[in-house]
N, C-alpha and C positions, 0 to 999 in steps of 0.2 A: 519299792519299785527296784528293779535290778540297775545296778550302772557296770558299764562295759570299764573295762581297762585297758588302756590304748598308751602305748609306749613309745615316745618319739624316736627318731624321724617319724615320721607318716609319711606314708608313699603312698601313692593314689591307688593301690589295689586298696590298703585299709580306709583312707576316706572313702570307696566306694560302700563300707558295707555300713558307715554311718547313715542313721535317717535324725530326719527331726525329730523333736522333744524326746530324744535320747538321754538317758543320765551318762555321765563318763566322769574318769578317773581317770588326766592325765601322767604322767611321770615319765622323766626324761629334763633333756634340756630342752627349753622354752627361750624366745629372744624378748625383751622389751621395746617396744619404740613408740612415740606419739607423731604429732603430725611436724612438728618440725624434725626430727630425724627421719620421718619418711620423705619429705621433702627434701633432705640432704641426700636419703638414698637413690632416692629417683635422679636427682641432678648426676649424681655418680655416675649413675647405669648409662645414663644420654651423653656423657661423656668418656663410657668405656673407662672408667676405673675402679679400680679395684674396691669389692664392695667390704662392710666391718666383718662379715659371714655370710656366706654360701646361704643362698634362699631355697636351695634345693631340697624339698622334703621338709620344711621347718615351720613351727609354729610362732606368730608373733604376739602376743600379749598386750595390749595397748593401756599403759601403765606409765605411771609417775611416782616410783614407788616414795612414801615420806622416809627419811632417813631412819635407822636403827637407832633405837636406845641400846644403851648398854646391853652387852649379852644376847641381845637380839642379831640373826643373821641382817633382817629386812625390816626397815618400819609398814607401815599399812601401806596393801597396797591394791588398794582396788580399781576395779576398771572404769576405766574411759569412755565415754561417747564417741560407738566407732565412727560415727559418718564423719567426723574429723577428719579420718583417712580415704572417706569413699573415692578423691580425685586421683589419690596416690593408688591403691591398693591394688588397680589392675595392672598396672606395670608390675611390680611383684610380683602377682599369681601367676603371670606369664614368663616370670624370671624361677617359678620353679616352689614360690611358698605354697603349702599345703594349709595350711589353720590361721587362723583369726581369733583373737578372745578379746571381751569386749562387753558394750552391751550398745541397747538400740536397735535400732532396724540398718539397713540396709540398702544404698541404692539402686536402679533394675541394671546399671551398667555393672557393679562390684558382682550383682548375682548372675549376670547374661556371664558373667568371667569365669565365674565360679566352677558351672555346667560344662563351659567348654574347655577348661584347662584342669577340672578335677581338684576343688578345695571344699573348703568347710569352714565355716562360721559357728564359734562355740561364745556360750554367753556366760557371763559370771555374775555372781550378785553382787551388786549392785550396793554399796553400803555396809558390805563385810568386809571392809578389806584388812582390817585387824586377825579376824578369822584367816584369810587367804595367804599373810604371812607365814602362819603357820605350817603351809607344806611347801616352804619356800626352805633350801634346805641350803643352797648358798648362793651368791650372786657374785660377777665379775662385770667391772664397767669394762665395757671395750672398746664406744665410738662414743664422740662429741661429747666429751666430760666437759664443754663449753653452755651445754644444753641442763647442767642440774637432773633433778629430779628426771628430766626426760632424754637422759644421756642414754643411749643402748647398752642395752647390760644381758649378760648371756645369767638365766637362773636353772638350777636344776632346782624339778620340783619334786614330790613324792606326792602321788593323788590329789590331785590340783581337782577341786570338782568344777563342772560345768556342764552345761546341757546344749545339748547340738540346736541351734538356731536355726540356720541354712544349710542343707544337705548340698553332696555335687548335682544331686537333679534339681535345684534350684527350690524342692519343696521347703516353704518358712513358716515356721512355728506361730510368726506374729500374725501372720495371714489366718491361714489356719486356727488358730484361738481365736483369733475377732470371727470370722466365721461362723465358730460353730457357737461362739458362746451367744451370735446373735439371734442363732436359730433356734435357742431357748428363752427368747423372747427377749425387750427391752427395759431397760430399767427407767420408770417412769422419773425426770426431773422431779424437784419437792419443789414445791410453790413457794 
């Protein structure tokens, strides 16, 4: 299957060209943030404080990377479960966030906000953190160092492999794949 190469920043027009099930290779700057960082960013937004980075047209990778070994840019950097960010994601999308990378399903509210504001959700392969770390060419801690692995980092990536799980029209690969599988018949449980 052909992989589409995309570069950050990710504008609304590019988001519209991506569809659920498409394989992509992402290059450029992406940011890391997990639930604790998301909570702080949303609190900063509510207080109208300056954010650690401009969310407009950016991608956030839901990861808490391991420390690097000598000679490495970053340690294992596999995705975390995206549902942990669902209560915060709509506020960030409304502020201009265009992409999220993680694993697992998203809430209806997140999908609705993605459709309304033009965002996309990418999936990275869980359990492949060591392999993913090889496409990360540089990292810089930019906010919340007290959060350790969950601090916000700016990553420069080259050909980060991902799959569009939910596109800007709301088409959800998790749902369509389940429907397609169900049409082929059910597997009988073992006795």
